[in-house]
Structure formats: C-alpha cells, structure tokens
N, C-alpha and C positions, 0 to 999 in steps of 0.2 A: 409136678416140677411146671419150672415151664419148657421146657423142652418136650414134657407131656401134652401142655395145651398146645404145640405149635402141630403136636404129630397127630391127637385128635382135627385141629383144622384141617392139616393137608387131605386128611381120610375125609373131613365134608368137604371141602369142595373139590371130592373124584364124584360127589352124591349128586343126578340127575337133580338141577337147578334149570331156574331161569336166564336165557342166556342176556337174553335183551332189558335195560335199564328203562325205557319205556313198557315196556311190555307187561313184565310182574317183579315192579320193583317191590309191591306189597307184599305178594306172594312172597318172596327172596327173604325178605323183612319176617315176616310170618312165621316163617317154616326156619328162621330162625333161633323164637325166643325161646322156644323148648332145651333149646342147648344148654343156657345156663337156668333152667328150673330148679334142678335139684340140689342147685350152691344158690338160688337166692334167699337172700335173710329172710328168717323169720318174723324179723321186726324193722319198718326200715328207720333203721338207725341212721345211717348217712343222709338220707335225704330229709329228714328230722334236722342235721346238722348242716343241711345248706340253706334251706329255707324256713327257721326260725328265724335268725337276722332280717333278714329281707321285710319277712313275713312281718314283724315289730316294729318297723321300718315304714312300713303303710300307717303306722299307730302314730306315728311323731304329730305330721297336722292337728289329729281328733284331742290332742291334750290341752289342756284350759292354759288362758293365759296366751298375751304375745309374747312376740323378742325383747318389747320394749321394760318388760317385767322382770326380764334376766331367773326365769325360772328352773328351779333345779329341777324340774321333773324328768324335762330328755335329759338328760346327763346320769341321771338316778338311773330310768328307765332300759338305755342302752347297757350300761353298767350288770343290772340284774340280768336284762337276755344273754351277754356272752358271757357272762357268771354261768351262767345252765345252759349253754351252748359246749361249753370248754367241760365240765361236766359232763354232758352228755360223750362227746371225746375221748373222754378218760374213760366210761363205762365201757364205751362198745370197744377201745382198744384195748383196751386191758381185760375184760371177759368175754370179750365174743371178736376174738381176733385173734388169730394165731401165727407167732413172728418167723415161727420155724418152717413155715407151709409158703413158698414164693411165691405161689398160684394168686389170682383174686381173692379176696374174700367178700362177705357182706354186698356182697353184687344182688342192686336191685335193676331191673331190665324191666320197661315200657316202653311199646308202640307208640312212639310222640304225635312226629306228623307223618305218616307210613307214604304221601303223596313226596315226600323227597328224603326219605330213610331216615328223617330225626329221629334219632328215639333218647329217653329219658335212662341212659344206663351212666349207673353210679358202683364203681369198686372199687376197694382200698388192696395196696397190699405196701411191701417193705420200701418200696419206693416213696408212697404219698404218705401213707400213713404218719411219720412221725413230722414233716412238712406241714397236713393239717393239723397236730397239736402244736407246733409251736406259730403256725396261722394265728389259730385261737387265742392264744396264751399271749402274743405280742398282742393282739386289736383289742385285748381287756384292756390290757396295761398303758395302750395309746389312748385308749376310753380314760381313764386312771388319772392317765396323764393331763390329760384336758380339762381339770377340774377348773381353771380360771377362766376357762372359754367363755365370753357373754357374748358375740355376734350373731343373731342367727342360731340361736342351738338346737333348736328343733330339726331345720335343715343342715348343720353341721353334724350331730349326731345320725339321724341321717341316714346321711350320706356313709358315713364310719359304720354302721351298722348294714348297708347295700355293700359294702366295700369285705366284709365278714363272708356274708355266702358267695358273691364272688369268687376271692381268693380257695374259699373250701373246695365251689364246683370246679375250677379249674386240676387242683390238685385230684380229685375225684371224679373227674367223666370219665367215660370210658363210649363215648361215641364222639366224633372225629367233630364234629358241626357242634354238637354242645360243649366241648370245650374251646372252641371260635366264640362262642357267643358271650361262654365266661369270660377269657381273657379278652374281649371288646368291653365287655360290662366295667370289668372294673378299672378300665380308662376311667370312665366320668367320674367317680366319686376323685379319681386323685387329681385329675384335671382342677375338678370345681372347689376343691380344699385348699390345693393352691393358689388359683384363681382371685378365690374371695378371701383368706384368711393369712396368704403368705404375705410376703412381707413386701419393701416398694419397689424391686423390680418384679412382682407375680406372676405382672400379666405374660413377659417376656418367656421368665421359665417355662409355667403351664400350655404357653403355646407351645413352645419346642420341645417340651414331654407331648404333647398330643401329635405334632409332626411329624419326629423318629417312630412313634409306637405306631399308627399306621399307619404308615407306610412299609414297617415291620409287620405287623398283620396282615396287608397284601400277600407280601411274600409265603407267607406262612397259608394264608385262605390259596391260593394256585399250587403249593405244592400237598398241601391235602387233599383238596380233589382229584387234584391228577395222580398222588397213589389210589383213590377210592375207586376212580373208573379205570385202574391200569390191568385190572384181574377180568377175569371172562365173567364176574356177576359183580353189581354197584354193592357196593358196602363201606359204612361209615363208623362200622366197629373196629376198637382199636387195634382187639385181640386179633382181628381176621387180618386190620391189613398189617400187621405184622409178623401173619405168618406169613403173608408172602414175600415178605423180604425182595423187594425187585433189588436189582445187578445194574452194571452197565454204568453206560453214559444216561441213561433215565434215572441213576440210584447216587448216583451223584449228583442230578441237576435236583431233583429234590431236597436233596440233604443239604446243598448249598443255601436253598430256598429258608428251608428251617433253618439252618447255622447262623444266617444271616437272620431273620424274625427274631429269635430265640436269644440270639446273639445280642440285642441293642436290649432287651431285659436285661440281662446277665449284670454288667453290660461289660460290652467285649470291646479293645481297642481293635480302629476308631469310633467304634460306635455309640462312645460312654459318656461323649460333650454335654448330652441334656443331663446326664445324673448330679455334676455340680451346681449346675444354674439353678434344680428341679430343691434340692436341699439346703441351698443357702436363699433359699425364699420363701420353703413350707417352714410351720409350726413345728416346734419338738415333736408334738406327738406323730402329722404326721411324717415324718423324717423319719420315725423308727418303724413304721407303716413300709416305709421306702425302702429301706435297708433290710430289715429283718424281715421280708414277709415276698415285696415283689419281686426282688431281685434274685431268689430262690425259686420264683417260677422260673427265670430264664433256664439256670442249672435244670430243674426238674424233668420242664420240658426237651430239652436236651437227651437226657438218657430215656425219657420216656417216648421222643421220636428218633430222632436222631441213632441212638447205638442201639435200641428195641429197635427200632424195623427196619432199618435202614445198614444193618451189622456190613456186607462187603462194604459198603461207601461207606461205612464209618473208619473199617480196616483201611480203604487206601487212605486218607486224609488224618487218620490220625495222627501220625507225627503234625502234621499244620498245626492241629490241637493245640499240641503242647510249645510249640514255637510262636503262636497265637496268647498262651497261658503266659510265658515266658516276659513277651512282652507288658503283659495287662500288669505282669507283678512288677517289674521295672518300671515304666513307666509313672504308670500310679502311684507310684514310692516319689520318684526326682518329680512328680507332679502337685506332691503333694507340700514341698521343699516348698513352693514359690505361693504358696495362698496362707492371704495372713486372718482371714475370717475362719474361727473355729469351725465353723459348718464344713466350711468347702473343703480344709484338711482334712475331714474325718469322713467325705464322701469318697474325695482322689485314696483313701487310703479304702476304701469299699472296695473300687476298682480292684489294689493291689490284692486284697486278699481275694477276692473271686476270678483274678488269675488261677490259684490254686486250684479251682473248681474244678476250671478248664484242663490243666493239666493231670489230673485227677482222670479224667474221662479221655484223656488223650493216649493213657497209659496203657488202656484192656485189659486189666489187671485184677485180678478178684481184689487186690487189696488196696491197689490206684483209685478203684471206684466208693471202696468201703469210705476212704480219705475224705471222698468229694463230697457223700453223703454227710460225711459227720462234718466237715466244713462247714457246708450250706446250716447246718443246723446251730454248729459250736456261734459264728459267724451273724447270724441273725439274731443270737443272745447278748453278744456282743456287740455288736453296731449298735442296737435299740439302745443296750444301755448306754451307752457314751452318749447319744441323741440326746438323750432322754434326762442326763445328768448335764451336758451341755443345757439342754433350757431348764433346769432348774438354777444356774446360776445368771442365765438371760434374763429371766423374768425379776431377778433382782439387780443387774448390772443395767437391763435396757442394751447393750451392745456382745458383736461377736469380735468383734472387732481384736486382735491379740497383739496389737501395740496398744490399746487403747485401757487394757489389763494389766493388772498387776501388784503382788502381794495378797490377792486370793485367800491364801491357805491360811492365813493369821484369822479373818470373821469368818469366812465357808470350812472347816478342817474337816466336817464330814461328807459334804462336796468334794471337795481335792480328796479324800479317801477314797470313794466311789471314781473318780471319776481315773485316780492312778487304777484302782485295781483293773477297772475294762480297760484301760488304756497297755497295762501289764498285761491283761488276757491276750488283748490284741496283737502284740507282739511277740507271742508264742511265750510266753514264759512256762519253763517247766509245773508241772501240778495244774494249769487252767485245759479249761478246752481247746484252744487254738492251737498248743504243741503237738496234740496227740495228733488233732488230724493235720496237721501241715506234716509233720515227720510221719505216719502213714502213707499220704501221698510221695514221699520223699522213696520210700522203702518201697513203693510199687514200681517207682518204673528202674531203680535199681534193680530191683526181679526178675523186670520185662528182660526175658533174655532173646525176646523176638527182636528188638532192639541191638544197634551195635553197640557195643562196648565204648566206643570214643562218643558217638549219639547221646549214651545215660551220663557219661559221666561229664559232658559238654551241658545237657540239661537242668541238671543239676547244682553244676557250679554257678552258673548264669541266676536257674533262676534264688541262690540260697545266697547274692546279694541284694534280694529282697529284704532278707532275714535281718539283713545288717542293717538296711536301710528306715524298714519301718519303728527300731529304738530310738534312731537320732530323729527322726521328724516327730513323733508322738512323747516321749518326753522333753524336747525341746519347747513341743507346745505347752505342757504341763508346766514346765518352769518360767518360764514367759507369761502364763498366765496367774498361774498360783503365787509366785516368788517373784524373784524381779521390783524393781522400785515400787512402791506401793501407789494406787492412786488417791490423791485424797479423799476424792466424791465417795469413794466404795467403801469408806471404813467404817461407817454405821449401815449391814443390811445381816436381815438375818438367816441362819442354814437353813438346810435341809426339816421340812414336816416333818409329822409323825409319816402321815400319807404320803410323802415322796422317798420316805426312807425307805417301807414298804413294797415299793412299787418298785425300786434298785437294787434290794437284797431277793427280791422276786426272780430277776434277772442274772445279778451272781450269783445266786448259788447254785442253779442249776451249771454254770460256767465251769466250777469250784467240784464239783460233784463230779461233770462229766469226768474232766480233767486229771483227777483221782482216781477214777471208776468207771474208763471207759467203758466198760461192756452193759454199763446201763443204757444205753443208748445205741451202741451197734447190734448187742443183740434183737433190738428191732429189725434191721434192717438187712443184715449182714446176707439172711437166706436169698433176700430178692437179687443183693449184690452179687452174689455170688452165682446165680443162674442168670445172673446177665455174663458174666463171665464166664460160663461154661459155655455160652453159647455162642460168645464170642468166638471161641478157643474150637467150636465148629467151623469156622471158616480159616480161610488162612490169611493172615497178613501178611501186608507186601515188604517185600527184605527192602530193607534200608540198604544194602550192601549196595547194589544199584548208585543209589546217589552218594553216599556216604563209604569213604574208605573203612572194612573191617580194625575193629579197633581189637 
C-alpha cells in the first residue's frame, strides 16, 4: 500500500547516500534505479501508450498530397493510431493492472539525463489509470468529430496526436521534471488549435490561454524544484518527494504555489476567466479535449502533488478548498445565466461542476476523494458529449447564439435527444453518473467529523444551491434552442449522421452505465483514494473550532 511505500522510502533516506547535489547527483540517481527493478514492467506498456501518437505525428508531413487536395489520409491515420492506442490502454489496464493494489504498477524507470536528475519514469495507479483511459477515449472521439476539418489537415491531426501523447505523459509521469515537460508540451497544440482553427476572436482567446497557463507553470516549477532541493539529497522522483511530506511554512508555500498553478487548469475561481473565451472560440473537437481532458489534469495534479506530497499543508488549507469549491459552484452557475452563446454557457457550467472536485478534495475523506475522482470521470464524458452535440448543430446552423436559434427539435430530433440527455446528466439526474459523483461528495463532507457540524451543514447547504441553479440554466437553454419560435432559415437542415450518432452513443452509454452501476468505475481507483485518505488520517486535521463555533 501507499503507507508501505512511505516506510520503505524513509528507510532508504537513512541509508548513506551523497549529500551534495553538485558532487554526486548521478550516483544518487543510479543508486535509486534498482529500487524499482522488482516492480519494473516486463513490457513497456506505458511508454508505448505515450510515445505511439507522437511518433506517428512525425509521419504526417510525409503523407502524399498537400492541404489544398483535402486528403482523408491525415484524418484516417490519426483515427487508426488513436484507436490502437486506446486498445493498448484497455489491454494494459485490464490484463496487467491490479485495481486492488494502491501502489504504483507497470513501472518503467530509466536514467535519461543524469546530470540534471531527469529520468524517464512512468507508473500507473488508481489515480492515473482511469484518467489515462478517459483521455484516450475523448481524444479518439475528438479526432472522429473533426471529420469536416479541411484546412491544414496534416498540421491539425498531427497536433492532436502530439496532444494525445502529452496528456498521457502528464498522467503517467513519476519524475517531476518529466511531468513538467509534458505539462508544458500539451499547451502548444492547444494554443495552435485555437489560434488557427478557432472562431473570429481566436487570437485573443489563444493568447489569453497561453498567458494564464504560462504564469501558472512558473509557480509549478518553482514549487516542484523547492521540494526537490528540500531534503538531504536532490531527487525529482515523485514517490521520494511524497515520502518527505514537508510541513510548516515551507510546506504551505509549496502548497499554495501548486494550488494556484494547477488551479488555473482546473479552473478555480478567480483563475478561470480564460476558459469561456477558449471554449467560445475553439472548434467543437478542441472544446471536447479542453473540457474532457485538460481540466482533469488540474484535478489530478492537486491529488498527486497537493494531497499526496503535502498532507500537512493540505489538512491546514482543506477548509479553504471547500470554500473555493463552493464559490466555483455558485459563481459558475450564476455566470452561466448571463451567457447567450451555447458553448460559453457550457464552459461556465464546467467551472461550476469542477467546483465539486475541489469540494471532494477539501473534505479529506475517503468517500469524498472517491467522489472527486468519479466527478472528473463523469464530467469528462458529459462535457465532451455536450460540446460534441453543440458542434453538430453548429455545423448545420452556423451560429451558437441562443437568441438566433429556435424550433430545432422538429428538424433535429436526434440531436435534441442527445443534447437533452447530456444536459440531464450534467444536472445530476438520478441514474446518470453526475448524480452518483455529486451525492458521494456531499456524503463525504457530512461524514467528516473533524469539521464542526455548523461548517458541514453550511457547506452542504450552500453547495446544494448549485444543484438548483444547474437545471435552470441548462433546461432554459434547451427550451430556447430547440423549442420557441422557429427560425425560417433553419427549417431545412439534416439531422445527425450515423458517424455522429456513434460518437454520441460512445460518450453517453458510459455515463448511463456508471450512473446505474458506479462500481464499474469506482473499483478502478478506490484502493488508491482509500490509501490517500488513510495517509491523511495519520496527520492531525486542524480543528475548526478555533475558527467556527461548535455545532
């Protein structure tokens, strides 16, 4: 379990090793390599999953023809590669991964650049494995949704393949510098995908996205290097960094650096303002990636760095995370009412729903951490479905303005059915995955006895307002877009094609299955979240009685 890993690392830290980074860094890293030899994967599954899309992206410029010929080869190559990559993920995690084991599995660790301590270190556990599969599925479907992209297709599909590799590397990296390189790498394709294939205001949206995330990355780098230099020896290995668990002012400063850095990607209020612009200008497939995968990187990183590496600081600031989560939920929902653009309204909805992830992480309870993981999986599927369906009717209506649409249910009945189903899933209808994840988070907060009764009741009551606001802005949008006065210019348009129907079903069926049988997802990661909660339980939670009156 995770506790055993910590104990092993504590024993190792007492062994005689080089104390000076400048003198014996290479020897220190070489000494650590045998530690994972016994757990090294017999076959490099994770490396293959990560490197295959990027390697195939290098072949894009070599394909025959040019962009003026609108060849289907780039698209078909991307779909084929990502399908194979998804199959590799399913084989690796179904046949060679034990969900009941909370420790790292399928470990690959090779010294890459010893002079700076950089390793090619990959590993999967319950926190990363489900998100890797989610990213593989959403990326494949986003490429399939890009069927009608005709401009610079080699570059477009090549960037999506690079994005797929970068996403996988973020979730699987076990070396901080490798993680940071992957975190930076995935920014480049997203920036270009928005800036080249976006809407009329795409340059502003892409620049705002890159500025926010670049500044956030600086804080992540500073905090990570501070942790790496904090011990007797310099290390970038995430397991060894987690074993240090620094507290005090230093731990709090590192925690805040990570919180702001990862909070931008989550996104967390008030660092969220890049998201509505990015979604509003990006095409639908890129919006699927933004909502389905990129936001989940922020939640994953908070669990991996803030909770796992800095438990003492997390316990001190856990109530603040709950407050921030509540602000996200309410602010995002209220902001959604003000949006007359369909994609911007869904983007504000994402801000609100990711607030539940903050809520679950802040409750420091096994149930709430499980709910936070399920919320990331659930929202990844639901948001991707909503943006996909939005793209379907945008291709037909050429508008996303809610006042300029109406009466579409009669001409687009299948599209309406999918949009309504995804909206009902988003508003946490019982029987859908969103309901299970959000109710689990609420139950986690109420069962956390280290918080006062007043704090728990207040947090749940205010957060529950978001559950009331969500159906109001989503169902009102459905009514205005698909019912209301019919627009004569939109009276003769075609409904979803079989390809689009298949993509929609691929996103909605897992949402229904998880909603009816949540164990199919929870069994995948619950050993890891339980171990994380157990480790947090070994630390003293700061009593809120000094801040709030006892209930």
